[in-house]
LOTORVO-156062 format. One record per residue (C-alpha): residue number from 1; residue in one letter; x, y, z. Coordinates in steps of 0.5 Angstrom, whole numbers, plus 2048, in hexadecimal, padded with zeros to 3 digits. Example, Ala and Ser with C-alpha at 12.3 -4.5 7.8 and 13.67 -1.06 7.14 Angstrom:
REM residues 2
sero,zavex,X,Y,Z
1,A,819,7F7,810
2,S,81B,7FE,80E
***
This chain:
REM residues 771
sero,zavex,X,Y,Z
1,M,862,7FA,7CC
2,P,85F,7F3,7CB
3,S,85F,7F2,7D2
4,S,85B,7F9,7D3
5,F,857,7F8,7CD
6,L,855,7F1,7D0
7,S,853,7F4,7D7
8,R,84E,7F9,7D4
9,V,84B,7F3,7D0
10,V,84A,7EF,7D6
11,G,848,7F5,7DA
12,T,843,7F7,7D4
13,T,840,7F0,7D4
14,R,83F,7EF,7DC
15,R,83B,7F6,7DC
16,R,837,7F3,7D6
17,S,836,7ED,7D9
18,A,834,7F0,7E0
19,R,82F,7F5,7DC
20,W,82C,7EF,7D9
21,V,82C,7EB,7DF
22,L,829,7F1,7E3
23,L,824,7F2,7DE
24,A,822,7EB,7DE
25,M,821,7EB,7E5
26,G,81D,7F1,7E5
27,V,818,7EE,7E0
28,L,817,7E8,7E3
29,L,816,7EB,7EA
30,V,810,7F0,7E7
31,A,80E,7EA,7E3
32,F,80E,7E6,7EA
33,G,80A,7EB,7ED
34,L,805,7EC,7E8
35,S,803,7E5,7E8
36,R,802,7E5,7F0
37,V,7FD,7EB,7EF
38,T,7F6,7EA,7F2
39,L,7F0,7EE,7F2
40,D,7EB,7EF,7F8
41,T,7E5,7F2,7F7
42,A,7E2,7EF,7FE
43,V,7DD,7F3,801
44,G,7E2,7F4,807
45,S,7E6,7F9,802
46,F,7E0,7FE,801
47,V,7DF,7FF,809
48,P,7E4,802,80E
49,R,7E8,7FD,812
50,S,7EA,801,818
51,S,7E3,801,81B
52,S,7E1,7FD,821
53,S,7DB,7FB,81D
54,Y,7DF,7F8,818
55,D,7E3,7F4,81D
56,E,7DC,7F2,820
57,L,7DA,7EF,819
58,V,7E1,7EB,818
59,E,7DF,7E8,81F
60,R,7D8,7E6,81D
61,D,7DA,7E3,817
62,A,7E0,7DF,81A
63,Q,7DA,7DC,81F
64,F,7D4,7DC,81B
65,G,7D7,7DC,813
66,G,7D7,7E2,80F
67,D,7D1,7E5,80A
68,P,7CE,7DF,807
69,V,7CE,7DD,7FF
70,V,7C6,7DD,7FE
71,V,7C4,7D7,7FA
72,V,7BC,7D8,7F8
73,L,7BA,7D1,7F4
74,H,7B3,7D0,7F1
75,G,7B0,7C9,7F0
76,R,7AD,7C8,7E9
77,D,7A9,7C1,7EC
78,Q,7A2,7C2,7EF
79,G,7A5,7C0,7F6
80,G,7AB,7C5,7F5
81,L,7B1,7C4,7F9
82,I,7AE,7C3,800
83,L,7A8,7BE,7FF
84,D,7AB,7BA,7FA
85,Q,7AF,7B5,7FE
86,E,7B4,7B4,7F8
87,Q,7B5,7BB,7F7
88,L,7B6,7BC,7FF
89,I,7BB,7B7,7FF
90,G,7BF,7BA,7FA
91,L,7BE,7C1,7FD
92,I,7C1,7BE,804
93,G,7C7,7BB,800
94,L,7C8,7C1,7FC
95,E,7C8,7C5,803
96,G,7CD,7C0,806
97,D,7D2,7C0,7FF
98,L,7D2,7C8,800
99,A,7D3,7C7,808
100,R,7DA,7C3,806
101,L,7DC,7C8,801
102,P,7E3,7CC,803
103,D,7E2,7D3,806
104,V,7DB,7D1,809
105,A,7D9,7D2,810
106,V,7D2,7D0,810
107,V,7CC,7CF,80C
108,Y,7C5,7D0,80D
109,G,7BF,7CD,809
110,P,7B9,7C9,80A
111,G,7BC,7C3,809
112,T,7C1,7C4,80F
113,V,7BB,7C7,813
114,L,7B7,7C0,812
115,N,7BD,7BC,813
116,Q,7BF,7BF,819
117,T,7B8,7C0,81C
118,A,7B6,7B8,81A
119,G,7BD,7B6,81E
120,S,7BB,7BA,824
121,I,7B4,7B8,824
122,Q,7B6,7B1,824
123,N,7BB,7B2,829
124,V,7B6,7B5,82E
125,L,7B1,7AF,82D
126,A,7B7,7AB,82E
127,M,7B8,7AF,834
128,I,7B1,7AF,837
129,S,7B0,7A7,835
130,G,7B7,7A6,839
131,R,7B5,7AA,83F
132,R,7AE,7A7,83F
133,D,7B1,7A0,83F
134,A,7B6,7A2,845
135,L,7B0,7A4,849
136,M,7AC,79D,848
137,N,7B2,799,849
138,E,7B4,79D,850
139,A,7AD,79C,852
140,Q,7AD,795,851
141,Q,7B4,794,854
142,K,7B1,797,85A
143,Q,7AB,792,85A
144,E,7AF,78C,859
145,R,7B4,78E,85F
146,R,7AD,78E,863
147,G,7AB,787,861
148,A,7A5,78A,85D
149,S,7A0,786,859
150,K,7A0,787,851
151,A,79A,78B,852
152,E,79D,790,857
153,I,7A3,790,853
154,Q,79F,792,84C
155,K,79B,797,850
156,A,7A1,79B,853
157,R,7A4,79B,84C
158,D,79D,79E,849
159,Q,79D,7A3,84F
160,A,7A5,7A5,84E
161,V,7A4,7A7,847
162,A,79D,7AA,848
163,A,79F,7B1,849
164,F,7A5,7B1,844
165,D,79F,7AF,83F
166,E,79B,7B4,841
167,R,7A1,7B9,840
168,Y,7A3,7B7,839
169,G,79D,7B2,836
170,N,79A,7B8,833
171,L,7A1,7BA,830
172,I,7A2,7B3,82D
173,A,79A,7B3,82B
174,Q,79B,7B9,827
175,G,7A0,7B7,823
176,L,79D,7B0,822
177,P,799,7B3,81C
178,V,79F,7B5,818
179,G,7A2,7AE,819
180,L,7AA,7AD,819
181,P,7AE,7B3,819
182,T,7B2,7B1,813
183,V,7B3,7B5,80D
184,R,7B0,7B0,809
185,N,7A9,7B1,80D
186,Q,7A5,7B6,809
187,K,7A1,7B8,80E
188,F,7A7,7B9,813
189,V,7AA,7BE,80E
190,A,7A4,7C2,80D
191,S,7A3,7C2,814
192,V,7AA,7C5,815
193,L,7AA,7CA,810
194,L,7A3,7CC,80E
195,D,79D,7CE,812
196,D,796,7CB,811
197,D,794,7CF,80B
198,G,79A,7CC,807
199,D,79E,7D3,808
200,P,7A5,7D3,80B
201,R,7A6,7D4,812
202,P,7A8,7DB,814
203,E,7AE,7D9,818
204,W,7B1,7D5,811
205,S,7AE,7D9,80C
206,F,7B5,7DC,80A
207,L,7B7,7D5,808
208,V,7B0,7D3,805
209,P,7AD,7D9,801
210,D,7A8,7D5,7FF
211,A,7A6,7CD,7FF
212,E,7AA,7CC,7F8
213,S,7B0,7D0,7FA
214,A,7B6,7D0,7FE
215,T,7BB,7D5,800
216,I,7C2,7D2,802
217,L,7C7,7D7,806
218,V,7CE,7D5,805
219,R,7D2,7D9,80B
220,P,7DA,7DA,809
221,R,7DF,7DA,80E
222,E,7E2,7E0,811
223,G,7E7,7E4,80D
224,L,7E6,7E1,806
225,D,7E9,7E5,801
226,Q,7E7,7E6,7FA
227,D,7EA,7E0,7F7
228,G,7E7,7DC,7FC
229,A,7E0,7DF,7FB
230,D,7E0,7DE,7F4
231,R,7E2,7D7,7F5
232,L,7DD,7D6,7F9
233,T,7D7,7D9,7F5
234,R,7DA,7D5,7EF
235,A,7DA,7CE,7F3
236,V,7D3,7D0,7F6
237,R,7D0,7D0,7EF
238,G,7D4,7CA,7ED
239,A,7D1,7C6,7F3
240,I,7CA,7C8,7F1
241,D,7CB,7C6,7EA
242,D,7CD,7BF,7EC
243,A,7C8,7BE,7F1
244,G,7C3,7BC,7EB
245,L,7BD,7C0,7EE
246,A,7B7,7C1,7EA
247,I,7B7,7C9,7EB
248,D,7B7,7CF,7E7
249,E,7BD,7D3,7E6
250,P,7C0,7D4,7ED
251,L,7C1,7DB,7F0
252,V,7C8,7DC,7F3
253,T,7C9,7E3,7F6
254,G,7CB,7E6,7FC
255,V,7D1,7EA,7FE
256,P,7D6,7E5,7FD
257,A,7D3,7E4,7F6
258,L,7D2,7EB,7F4
259,S,7DA,7ED,7F6
260,S,7DC,7E7,7F2
261,S,7D9,7EA,7EC
262,I,7DC,7F1,7ED
263,A,7E3,7ED,7EE
264,N,7E2,7E9,7E7
265,R,7DF,7F0,7E4
266,A,7E5,7F3,7E6
267,R,7EA,7EE,7E4
268,T,7E7,7EE,7DD
269,E,7E7,7F6,7DD
270,A,7EE,7F7,7DF
271,P,7F2,7F5,7DA
272,L,7ED,7F7,7D4
273,L,7EC,7FE,7D7
274,G,7F4,7FE,7D8
275,G,7F5,7FC,7D1
276,L,7F0,801,7CF
277,A,7F4,807,7D3
278,L,7FA,805,7D0
279,V,7F8,805,7C9
280,A,7F4,80C,7CA
281,V,7FA,80F,7CE
282,G,7FF,80C,7C8
283,L,7FB,810,7C3
284,V,7FB,816,7C7
285,L,802,816,7C7
286,W,804,814,7C0
287,F,7FF,819,7BD
288,S,800,81F,7C1
289,R,808,820,7BF
290,W,80A,822,7C5
291,T,811,820,7C2
292,P,813,820,7BB
293,R,816,819,7BC
294,R,811,814,7BB
295,R,815,80E,7BE
296,D,815,812,7C5
297,R,80E,814,7C5
298,L,80B,80E,7C8
299,R,811,80E,7CD
300,P,80D,811,7D3
301,L,808,80B,7D2
302,L,80D,806,7D3
303,A,80F,809,7D9
304,A,808,809,7DC
305,L,807,802,7DA
306,L,80D,800,7DD
307,G,80B,804,7E3
308,T,804,801,7E3
309,A,807,7F9,7E3
310,T,80C,7FB,7E8
311,T,807,7FD,7ED
312,L,802,7F7,7EC
313,A,808,7F3,7ED
314,L,80A,7F6,7F3
315,F,803,7F5,7F6
316,G,804,7ED,7F4
317,L,80B,7ED,7F7
318,V,808,7EF,7FE
319,G,802,7EB,7FD
320,R,7FD,7F1,7FD
321,P,7F7,7F0,7F9
322,L,7F4,7F5,7F5
323,S,7ED,7F8,7F6
324,L,7E8,7FB,7F1
325,G,7ED,801,7F0
326,V,7F2,7FD,7EC
327,V,7ED,7FE,7E6
328,A,7ED,805,7E7
329,F,7F5,805,7E8
330,L,7F7,802,7E1
331,P,7F4,808,7DD
332,I,7F5,80D,7E2
333,I,7FD,80C,7E3
334,L,7FD,80B,7DB
335,G,7FA,812,7DA
336,I,7FD,816,7DF
337,G,803,812,7E0
338,S,806,813,7D9
339,D,806,81B,7DA
340,F,80C,81B,7DE
341,P,810,817,7DA
342,L,80E,81B,7D4
343,Y,811,821,7D8
344,L,817,81E,7DA
345,N,818,81C,7D2
346,Q,819,824,7D1
347,R,81D,82A,7D2
348,T,81A,82C,7D9
349,G,81D,82C,7E0
350,R,81D,825,7E2
351,R,81C,827,7EA
352,R,816,82B,7E8
353,V,813,824,7E5
354,L,815,820,7EB
355,V,812,825,7F0
356,T,80C,825,7EC
357,A,80C,81E,7EC
358,A,80D,81D,7F3
359,A,807,822,7F4
360,A,803,81D,7F0
361,V,805,817,7F4
362,A,803,81B,7FB
363,A,7FC,81D,7F8
364,F,7FB,815,7F6
365,A,7FE,813,7FD
366,S,7F9,818,801
367,L,7F3,813,7FF
368,A,7F6,80F,805
369,V,7F2,813,809
370,S,7EB,810,806
371,P,7E8,80B,80B
372,L,7E6,806,805
373,P,7EC,801,804
374,F,7EB,801,7FD
375,V,7EC,808,7FC
376,R,7F2,808,800
377,E,7F5,803,7FC
378,F,7F3,806,7F6
379,G,7F7,80D,7F8
380,I,7FD,809,7FA
381,A,7FD,805,7F4
382,L,7FD,80B,7F0
383,A,803,80E,7F4
384,L,807,808,7F3
385,G,805,808,7EC
386,L,807,80F,7EA
387,T,80E,80E,7EE
388,A,810,808,7EA
389,T,80E,80B,7E4
390,V,812,811,7E5
391,G,818,80D,7E7
392,W,817,809,7E1
393,A,817,80F,7DD
394,L,81E,812,7E0
395,L,821,80B,7DE
396,L,81E,80B,7D7
397,R,821,812,7D6
398,S,828,811,7D9
399,A,828,80C,7D4
400,S,828,810,7CE
401,P,828,818,7CC
402,S,823,81D,7CE
403,T,81E,81D,7C8
404,G,81C,824,7C5
405,S,816,828,7C5
406,V,811,82A,7C0
407,D,813,831,7BC
408,E,811,837,7C0
409,A,80E,83A,7BA
410,S,809,834,7B9
411,A,807,834,7C1
412,P,800,837,7C3
413,T,801,83D,7C7
414,G,7FB,83B,7CC
415,V,7F6,83F,7CF
416,A,7FB,843,7D4
417,V,7FE,846,7CE
418,R,7F8,847,7CA
419,M,7F4,84B,7CF
420,A,7F6,852,7D0
421,G,7F3,858,7D4
422,R,7F2,858,7DC
423,G,7EB,859,7DC
424,P,7E9,852,7D8
425,R,7EE,84E,7DC
426,R,7EB,851,7E3
427,A,7E4,84F,7E1
428,I,7E6,848,7DE
429,A,7EA,847,7E5
430,A,7E4,84A,7E9
431,I,7DF,845,7E6
432,G,7E4,83F,7E6
433,V,7E5,840,7EE
434,A,7DD,842,7EF
435,V,7DB,83B,7EC
436,A,7E1,837,7F0
437,V,7DF,83A,7F6
438,A,7D8,838,7F5
439,G,7DA,831,7F3
440,L,7DE,830,7F9
441,A,7D9,833,7FE
442,S,7D4,82E,7FB
443,L,7D8,828,7FD
444,P,7D4,827,803
445,S,7CE,827,7FF
446,L,7D0,822,7FA
447,R,7CD,81B,7FC
448,I,7D1,815,7FD
449,Q,7CF,80F,7F9
450,S,7CD,80A,7FF
451,S,7CA,804,7FC
452,P,7CE,7FE,7FC
453,D,7CB,7FC,7F5
454,Q,7CE,802,7F2
455,L,7D5,7FF,7F2
456,A,7D2,7F9,7EE
457,A,7CE,7FD,7EA
458,G,7CE,7FB,7E3
459,L,7CF,7F4,7E4
460,P,7CA,7EF,7E3
461,Q,7CB,7EB,7EA
462,L,7C8,7F1,7ED
463,A,7C1,7EF,7EA
464,D,7C2,7E8,7EE
465,V,7C3,7EC,7F4
466,K,7BC,7F0,7F3
467,T,7B9,7E9,7F1
468,A,7BB,7E6,7F7
469,E,7B9,7EC,7FB
470,K,7B2,7EC,7F8
471,A,7B1,7E4,7F9
472,L,7B4,7E4,800
473,G,7B4,7EB,803
474,F,7BB,7EC,804
475,A,7C2,7EB,801
476,G,7C6,7ED,807
477,E,7C7,7ED,80E
478,I,7C7,7F0,815
479,S,7C8,7ED,81B
480,L,7C6,7EE,823
481,V,7CC,7EC,826
482,V,7CC,7EB,82E
483,R,7D2,7E9,832
484,G,7D3,7E7,839
485,D,7D5,7E1,83E
486,D,7CF,7DD,83C
487,V,7CA,7E0,836
488,L,7C5,7DB,838
489,S,7C4,7DD,83F
490,P,7BD,7DF,841
491,E,7BE,7E6,841
492,A,7C2,7E6,83B
493,M,7BD,7E2,837
494,A,7B7,7E7,83A
495,W,7BB,7ED,837
496,Q,7BC,7EA,830
497,S,7B5,7E8,830
498,R,7B3,7EF,831
499,A,7B8,7F2,82C
500,I,7B6,7ED,827
501,E,7AF,7EE,828
502,S,7B0,7F6,828
503,I,7B4,7F5,821
504,V,7AF,7F1,81E
505,T,7A9,7F5,820
506,R,7AB,7FC,81E
507,H,7B0,7FA,818
508,A,7AD,7F4,815
509,D,7AD,7F7,80E
510,R,7B4,7F8,80E
511,M,7B7,7F3,813
512,R,7B5,7EC,812
513,P,7B6,7E7,817
514,L,7BA,7E1,815
515,L,7BE,7DC,81A
516,T,7BD,7DF,821
517,T,7BD,7DD,828
518,E,7B6,7DF,829
519,R,7B3,7DB,823
520,L,7B8,7D5,825
521,L,7B6,7D4,82C
522,S,7AE,7D7,82B
523,F,7AB,7D1,82E
524,L,7AE,7D2,835
525,G,7A9,7D8,835
526,T,7AA,7DE,83A
527,G,7AD,7DD,841
528,A,7B1,7D7,840
529,D,7B7,7D6,846
530,A,7BE,7D4,845
531,A,7BD,7CD,845
532,Q,7B7,7CD,840
533,I,7BB,7D1,83B
534,A,7C1,7CC,83C
535,A,7BC,7C6,83A
536,G,7B9,7CA,834
537,A,7C0,7CB,832
538,D,7C2,7C4,832
539,L,7BC,7C2,82E
540,L,7BE,7C6,828
541,P,7C2,7C4,823
542,P,7C9,7C6,824
543,Y,7CA,7C8,81D
544,L,7C4,7CD,81E
545,L,7C6,7CF,825
546,G,7CD,7D1,822
547,G,7CA,7D5,81D
548,V,7C8,7DA,823
549,V,7CC,7D8,829
550,S,7D4,7D7,829
551,A,7D6,7D1,82C
552,D,7D8,7D4,833
553,R,7D1,7D8,833
554,G,7D5,7DE,834
555,S,7D2,7E2,82E
556,S,7CC,7E1,82A
557,S,7CA,7E4,823
558,S,7C3,7E5,820
559,A,7C3,7E6,819
560,F,7BE,7EB,815
561,G,7BD,7EB,80E
562,V,7BE,7F2,80B
563,T,7BE,7F4,803
564,I,7C4,7F7,800
565,D,7C2,7FE,801
566,D,7C4,805,802
567,V,7C9,805,807
568,A,7C7,80C,80A
569,D,7C0,809,80B
570,Q,7C2,803,80E
571,Q,7C7,807,813
572,R,7C1,80B,815
573,L,7BD,804,816
574,I,7C3,802,81A
575,D,7C3,808,81E
576,E,7BC,808,81F
577,I,7BC,800,822
578,E,7C2,802,826
579,G,7BE,808,829
580,E,7B8,803,82B
581,L,7BB,7FD,82E
582,D,7BC,7FD,835
583,E,7C3,7FC,839
584,P,7C5,7F5,839
585,P,7C6,7F2,840
586,S,7CC,7F3,844
587,G,7D2,7F0,842
588,Y,7CF,7EF,83A
589,T,7D0,7F3,834
590,A,7CC,7F4,82E
591,D,7CD,7F6,827
592,L,7CB,7F6,820
593,V,7D0,7F3,81C
594,G,7D0,7F3,814
595,L,7D3,7F6,80E
596,P,7CD,7FB,80E
597,V,7D0,7FD,815
598,V,7D7,7FE,812
599,A,7D5,801,80C
600,G,7D1,806,80F
601,E,7D7,808,814
602,G,7DB,809,80D
603,L,7D6,80D,80A
604,S,7D6,812,810
605,A,7DE,812,810
606,M,7DD,814,808
607,E,7D8,819,80A
608,S,7DC,81D,80F
609,G,7E3,81C,80B
610,R,7E0,81F,805
611,Y,7E5,825,805
612,L,7EB,821,809
613,V,7EC,81C,803
614,N,7EC,822,7FE
615,G,7EF,827,802
616,V,7F5,823,804
617,G,7F7,821,7FD
618,I,7F7,828,7FB
619,L,7FB,82B,801
620,A,800,825,800
621,A,801,826,7F9
622,G,802,82E,7FB
623,L,807,82C,800
624,V,80B,828,7FC
625,L,80B,82D,7F6
626,G,80D,833,7FB
627,L,813,82F,7FE
628,G,815,82B,7F8
629,L,815,831,7F4
630,R,817,836,7F9
631,S,812,83B,7F6
632,R,80C,83D,7FA
633,R,808,840,7F4
634,L,809,83A,7F0
635,A,806,836,7F6
636,L,800,83B,7F7
637,M,7FF,83B,7EF
638,G,7FE,833,7EF
639,V,7FA,833,7F5
640,A,7F5,838,7F2
641,A,7F5,834,7EC
642,A,7F3,82E,7F0
643,L,7ED,832,7F4
644,L,7EB,835,7ED
645,S,7EA,82E,7EA
646,G,7E8,82A,7F0
647,G,7E2,830,7F1
648,W,7E0,830,7EA
649,V,7DF,828,7E9
650,F,7DB,828,7F0
651,A,7D7,82E,7ED
652,V,7D6,82A,7E7
653,L,7D4,824,7EB
654,R,7CF,828,7EF
655,V,7CC,82B,7E9
656,L,7CB,824,7E6
657,G,7C8,821,7EC
658,A,7CD,81C,7EC
659,E,7CF,818,7F2
660,L,7D6,817,7F5
661,S,7D9,810,7F5
662,P,7DF,80E,7FA
663,L,7E3,80F,7F4
664,T,7E0,816,7F1
665,L,7E0,819,7F9
666,A,7E8,819,7F8
667,V,7E7,81D,7F1
668,G,7EB,823,7F4
669,A,7F1,81F,7F7
670,L,7F1,81C,7F0
671,T,7F0,822,7EC
672,T,7F6,825,7F0
673,V,7FB,821,7EC
674,T,7F9,824,7E5
675,A,7F8,82B,7E8
676,C,7FF,82B,7EB
677,E,802,828,7E5
678,F,7FF,82C,7E0
679,T,800,833,7E4
680,V,808,831,7E5
681,M,809,82F,7DE
682,L,805,836,7DB
683,A,809,83A,7E0
684,E,810,837,7DD
685,S,80D,839,7D6
686,A,80B,840,7D8
687,E,812,842,7DC
688,R,817,83F,7D7
689,G,813,840,7D1
690,R,812,839,7CF
691,A,80C,839,7CB
692,W,80D,831,7C9
693,M,80C,830,7D0
694,R,804,832,7D0
695,R,804,82C,7CA
696,S,807,827,7CF
697,V,802,829,7D4
698,L,7FC,829,7CF
699,T,7FE,822,7CD
700,A,7FF,820,7D5
701,A,7F8,822,7D6
702,C,7F5,81F,7D0
703,A,7F9,818,7D2
704,G,7F6,819,7D9
705,T,7EF,81A,7D7
706,V,7EF,814,7D2
707,G,7F2,810,7D8
708,Y,7EC,812,7DC
709,A,7E7,811,7D7
710,C,7E9,80A,7D6
711,L,7E5,808,7DC
712,S,7DF,80B,7DA
713,L,7DE,804,7D6
714,S,7DE,800,7DC
715,Q,7D8,7FC,7DD
716,L,7D8,7FE,7E5
717,H,7D5,805,7E5
718,V,7D9,807,7EB
719,L,7DF,807,7E7
720,R,7DC,809,7E1
721,D,7D9,810,7E5
722,F,7E0,810,7E8
723,G,7E4,810,7E1
724,L,7DF,815,7DE
725,T,7E0,81A,7E4
726,L,7E7,81A,7E4
727,A,7E8,81B,7DC
728,G,7E4,821,7DE
729,G,7E8,823,7E3
730,V,7EF,822,7DF
731,V,7EB,827,7DA
732,S,7E9,82C,7E0
733,S,7F1,82B,7E2
734,Y,7F3,82D,7DC
735,V,7EF,833,7DB
736,A,7F0,835,7E3
737,A,7F8,835,7E1
738,Q,7F7,839,7DB
739,L,7F3,83E,7DF
740,V,7F8,83F,7E5
741,A,7FE,83F,7E0
742,M,7FA,845,7DD
743,V,7F9,849,7E3
744,A,800,848,7E6
745,F,804,849,7E0
746,R,7FF,84F,7DD
747,S,7FF,853,7E4
748,G,806,856,7E3
749,T,809,853,7E9
750,P,80F,84E,7E8
751,I,80F,847,7EB
752,D,814,845,7F0
753,V,817,83F,7EC
754,P,81E,83D,7EE
755,E,823,83A,7E9
756,P,821,833,7E8
757,L,826,82E,7EB
758,T,82A,82B,7E5
759,V,82B,823,7E6
760,E,830,820,7E1
761,L,82E,819,7DF
762,D,833,814,7DD
763,R,831,812,7D6
764,R,834,80B,7D7
765,D,82F,805,7D7
766,P,82C,805,7DE
767,M,82D,7FE,7DE
768,E,834,7FF,7DD
769,V,835,804,7E2
770,L,832,800,7E7
771,A,836,7FA,7E5
***
């Protein structure tokens, strides 16, 4: 007896120790994963990565650097930043500091141009002088071997350089008035960057907007992630502050800076909106009296919170950064994810709840068909979050007995019970179907938001982009990339000159030439042969030439400044240019490369996939319901409710004249989750007379609505509109489920629902069971 008792004590102690060890390991694992979570709002997450244009963009960035951080500086002193010697020296020092920053591929600015030009001119003068001396020495040595007199030797020396002086004398004479080619020579500086009237030369106007200002382009290395872009932007601002220049408030903008501001806003809003959703959903669960036991009312929220933390930790553990969708993920999973733990904690068939949850997971996961990475990741995160939430709900439920439900007498009867008469039912159903059909039919006519600045709408940094565009005429880039054996061959250079001239002539208002092969080698004129082109390229500063021609001369990139504009308009512009350009020479390829090109392909993919991204989710959820519940009727009811709710939302958007964002475009797939859930649970209520289930469905609908609505407080307009749209989607899902249930259960036709599968759960502590 004592031995048996001792064995039981030891066994219980071991089980408890194993339980706490496993629990501690689980908590530590989730905490470790959460500590590794990163957010990525880089532009690459908003464009399709499976297209050839994206590969070309990556290749261009690897060779010439990515879209630049644009810095606009305006001098306060009379000489500005260009003609004031001390300010110019400081500007050159700043450009050097920026070039030495981590993750910087190359920096272009007025100081860089002047330094490189001065160095090249000095090299040319030294080369000319050396060649002239060599010619004279060669003539002298020849005369000395003949025994010529000093007069004859001097005459031979003069004759030897006569032709040389005739060829290069004028070039040297033209440069004499500006003095020595140094950045401390104001005449030289003005001659390089300014014309005779003191205005910026056209070829350098993108770096010198006016005589007092300067623009610096800081190109990041290829593949820079969001954290890197944020560090780079902050480092650029820090370098400007440390430069000590007499300038007005500097303007730091461009694609990397804008994406950095979006990331910072998302990082700030994610916990705030998530916490707000937690409180809002908690209040709904607490005051809805879905269970008489107060201590159990927040249990579904606990499961949703654990499921959310588990999902985020999983992303952190695998090293996968979360995109902008994470801000939307938190309120949604807290609102919708708490529904299924609520149902599991009541006297209802667990199989039905689990199958409905599986249908919701399938609907969320269907967003993987979207061409945009951040929408795909959003759907996958929701699917994982709901799966983890249901898993935690089962574990929590197995640890304690099932809770009771509200009294039958106190439960509201709902629309389906109050409505009587076949005529009114048919009229209401007909109106609902007609509106839904009209909404679904209007889907192709709904405009998709195609302006990149819509993504940042609501952020003050967007004003900086507009200011830069007004001052410079551009904030983004499109490059004409030519590839072949030698892009500096005469035939390749001739084609590039014609192509660039065509673009500038026909589209100068929208394509502003920046650094191009034609501008850098314009001093060669037309018809230059291979030797002349090679000599001209050798005269150029390698730093500048490397900005447009790769080291192996196998590719060139001529950059054009563009505004951050409507993607659809830019796509039409790109199509026009591609149609206007001649075929490149044999053995060469030419492509327009840039984020606007990739974004245009993404827009086209979204345009053509409107029904696909919505239809796949509905079909997937219906298939799971049909197979899992072994009921074709219930599956059809769920699909009908999903089509009705989605159609109503699209109809409202059409009436309001609203535009679809990449997220609201998939509203049909997302409302499928709530439509199928509410329909199946209302069917449970009707077929088994469980009136309290209708209150649970109403509670779930309210929780989902407030969860989505929390997104409406975001300063990012794309998330605000998404939250409002889906909050309305939950309401429409609830009404659609009521309508479908009313028609199905008032038609007198029995529904073919099999007996629920009885699952006996071990009531012991789950950690003890695992031990």
